N, C-alpha and C positions, 0 to 999 in steps of 0.2 A: 647335691648330688644329682649327675646327670646319669639318665636310662639308657643301659646299653641293651642295643638290640638283639632280639632272638636268632638263633643259628638257625640260618636259612635251610641247612640241609635235613634238622632233626627236632626243629623250633624249640627245641631246649631254651630257658628263661635261665641261664646261668654262664651266661659268655663271660670274657673277662678280656681286658686289651694286654696287648705282648708287643710293646713297641708299634710299629706301624699296622698292624692287625689285630682283629677281633678271633679269638678261639674259642672253640666250644670244648669242654672238659668230659662232655659227655660222648662224642663221637668222634673228635679230634679235630674236626674239620676247622682250617682256617681260612677268614679272609680278609681283604685289604679295608681299613677305615674308611677310604675316597668309594663313594658311590658308585664311580664311573670307571674304578679299576680292579672292578671283576677279572681275574686271569680265567680264561677257557680253559685251561688242560685243567684247572682243578676241579671246575663244573662236570667236566666229563667223564671223571674217572668214576666208574660203577661198580661196585665188589658185591661178589653172594655173600651167602650169610657164614664161609669159611675163609672171606678174604679174598679171594681169585677173581682177577678183574675180569670183567664182563665185555663184549663189542657186540657190534652188530651181528647180526648171522650166528651165533652160539647158540648151543641148544642146553636147557637148563633142566632140573627136575625138582619138583616141588616137595618141600619140607613137612610140612604142617598142612592141615586139611583147612581149606579158605572157604569161607561162606561168598556167594555170589549176590550181591548187593541187588534188593529187588528181583529176585527168584530165589525159589526153594533148593537151587541146585547149590552141589557143593564139588570144590576143585580136590580131589582129593591127593591123600599124600603118595608120590611116586610118580605122580600124572608127570610126562614127560613133554615139552613144549619147545619146537623147534622153530629154527628162523626168528628169533627174538628182533626186537627193533628199541633201541635205547631214548630216551624222551627224557627232557627236563619235567620237572613238577613232583609232586607229590608220590607217584607211583613211578618207579623209574623204566618200566620194563612194557612195551605194548606188543601184543603177540594174537594168535588166535589159536583156541583151544579145542580139539575136536570135540564135538555135542555140546558145546556152549557159546563158543563164537569168539567175539574178539573181546580183549578186555585189558585190564592194565594189571601189572602185577608190582609189588614190593620186594627190591633185592633182595631184603634181609629174609624173606621167604624162600629163595631159591638156592640150587645148589647149581655149580657148572658140570655138565654133563659129559 
């Protein structure tokens, strides 16, 4: 039995094959079996915790207290972040937060303002 790849979006190990695609049952992400056939449209869609599609320049509100790695600072619930930038990687959002500075956020911890 061949080992299936983990989900590139949520790193779940429970992926399965569906025709020409791999599917993640946990987050619903689908990607092509061929390594070079990654479609750009699917990879660029970033949604907040409530399923709203985020775009560059949007404002978001933090919905959970987030500890800042390497610091004793905390980004508290209700912190509004303006002018976000969407990026590829583990943290979907690059932004600047007043009093803390530049940082990356995961889209699952924000809601569109």
